[in-house]
C-alpha positions in Angstrom: -7.7 -13.2 5.5 -7.8 -10.0 3.3 -5.2 -9.6 0.7 -4.0 -5.8 1.4 -1.9 -3.1 -0.8 -0.1 -0.7 2.2 0.1 2.7 0.9 2.1 6.0 2.4 5.1 7.9 1.8 7.9 7.2 0.1 9.4 9.9 -2.1 11.8 12.0 0.3 11.6 10.1 3.1 14.4 8.7 4.6 15.2 4.8 3.7 11.9 5.3 1.4 10.5 4.9 5.0 10.7 1.2 4.5 11.0 0.8 8.7 6.8 2.5 8.5 6.0 0.1 5.7 7.5 -2.5 6.6 5.8 -2.2 10.5 2.5 -2.3 8.7 3.1 -5.0 7.2 3.9 -7.4 9.9 1.3 -6.0 12.4 -1.2 -6.8 9.6 0.1 -10.4 8.4 0.2 -10.5 12.4 -4.0 -9.3 12.4 -3.9 -12.9 9.5 -3.9 -10.4 6.7 -1.6 -11.0 3.3 0.3 -7.3 2.6 2.4 -6.0 0.7 4.5 -2.8 0.3 5.8 -0.7 -2.4 9.5 -1.7 -1.6 8.7 -5.8 -2.4 7.9 -4.4 -6.4 9.6 -1.0 -7.0 13.7 -1.0 -7.4 15.2 1.8 -5.1 16.8 3.3 -8.8 13.2 3.8 -10.3 11.7 7.5 -10.8 8.9 8.9 -9.5 7.4 8.2 -12.0 8.2 4.7 -12.7 7.5 4.0 -9.3 3.9 5.2 -9.4 3.3 3.5 -12.8 4.7 -0.1 -10.8 1.9 0.6 -7.9 -0.8 1.7 -10.3 -0.3 -1.5 -12.1 -0.2 -3.5 -9.0 -3.2 -2.1 -7.4 -5.4 -3.0 -9.9 -3.9 -6.0 -12.1 -1.5 -8.2 -10.2 0.2 -10.7 -12.9 -3.0 -13.7 -12.8 -5.3 -11.5 -12.5 -4.8 -11.2 -8.6 -7.1 -8.0 -7.0 -6.6 -6.6 -3.7 -9.5 -6.8 -0.9 -7.9 -3.5 0.9 -5.3 -0.5 0.9 -4.2 0.2 4.6 -3.1 3.9 4.6 0.1 4.5 7.0 0.0 7.6 9.0 0.6 10.6 7.3 -0.5 9.5 4.2 -2.4 12.6 3.2 0.9 13.7 2.8 2.4 12.2 -0.3 0.8 12.4 -3.9 1.2 8.8 -4.8 -0.7 8.4 -1.8 -3.8 10.1 -2.7 -3.6 8.8 -6.1 -3.5 4.9 -4.9 -6.6 5.7 -2.7 -8.5 7.4 -5.7 -7.5 4.5 -7.6 -8.5 2.0 -5.7 -11.7 3.7 -3.9 -12.8 3.8 -8.4 -12.1 0.0 -8.1 -14.4 -0.8 -5.6 -11.2 -1.3 -3.4 -12.0 -0.6 0.3 -9.7 2.1 1.8 -9.0 2.3 5.3 -5.8 3.3 8.2 -3.4 0.3 8.8 -5.6 0.8 12.5 -7.8 0.7 11.0 -7.7 -2.9 9.2 -6.6 -4.2 12.9 -9.6 -3.3 14.6 -11.9 -5.4 11.8 -9.5 -8.2 12.1 -10.7 -8.3 16.3 
């Protein structure tokens, strides 16, 4: 079991891409992981900058010092400025980054 932060496009996506994040979360949880999506802690009215601050804070120093084992990248993450930043920060902090499918393959 791994604690996984899910990263992908949000800004400019219909319904903030909630359906894709939720599906990835369900898939990862079904594979035995704990998975968190930004929608759980970023309010819908947040600006892009506010959302990024919340996401980077969550990724690097969750309340109580909890840290993630990895980041699961949604399909198309490369087109998201925020997801690219989250991946770069995660890698700089030694947090493993893989696609959702790669995390599922690891769990098998």
